[in-house]
C-alpha positions as CSV (number, residue, x, y, z in Angstrom):
1,M,-3.0,-6.4,-7.4
2,A,-3.5,-6.8,-11.1
3,A,-1.0,-8.2,-13.6
4,G,1.3,-5.4,-14.7
5,A,1.1,-3.7,-11.4
6,K,4.1,-1.6,-10.3
7,G,4.5,-3.0,-6.8
8,V,4.5,-6.1,-4.7
9,L,2.2,-7.4,-1.9
10,F,3.7,-9.7,0.8
11,G,2.7,-11.0,4.2
12,S,3.5,-9.0,7.3
13,T,5.9,-10.4,9.9
14,L,4.8,-8.0,12.6
15,S,1.0,-8.3,12.1
16,P,-0.1,-11.9,11.7
17,G,-2.6,-12.0,8.8
18,G,-1.5,-8.5,7.7
19,T,-0.3,-7.5,4.3
20,N,2.4,-5.1,3.2
21,L,2.5,-3.2,-0.1
22,V,5.6,-1.8,-1.8
23,V,4.9,0.6,-4.7
24,Y,7.7,1.3,-7.2
25,N,7.2,5.1,-7.5
26,D,9.6,5.6,-10.3
27,L,7.6,3.2,-12.5
28,L,4.3,5.1,-12.1
29,T,3.0,7.2,-14.9
30,A,0.3,9.8,-15.1
31,D,-2.2,7.1,-16.2
32,D,-1.6,4.9,-13.0
33,R,-4.0,5.0,-10.1
34,L,-3.6,3.9,-6.5
35,E,-6.7,3.3,-4.4
36,V,-6.4,2.7,-0.7
37,Y,-8.8,0.2,1.0
38,D,-8.8,0.6,4.7
39,P,-12.1,-0.5,6.1
40,T,-10.9,-0.5,9.7
41,G,-9.3,2.9,9.6
42,A,-5.9,1.4,10.7
43,L,-3.8,3.5,8.3
44,P,-2.4,6.9,9.3
45,K,-4.6,9.9,8.2
46,N,-1.7,12.4,7.9
47,P,2.1,12.6,8.5
48,D,1.5,13.3,12.2
49,S,-0.3,10.0,12.6
50,W,3.0,8.1,12.0
51,R,4.4,9.5,15.2
């Protein structure tokens, strides 16, 4: 994350070597951009994937 980012990265306690990201939605503006990097396809693809 770059300086001035509106969130925080921290290590995962459930997945050794993993990283968590918290984004502060209410600080985002129309000029902000969020890009997801998921090279292994581990993140859910849609709301049903969380189940």
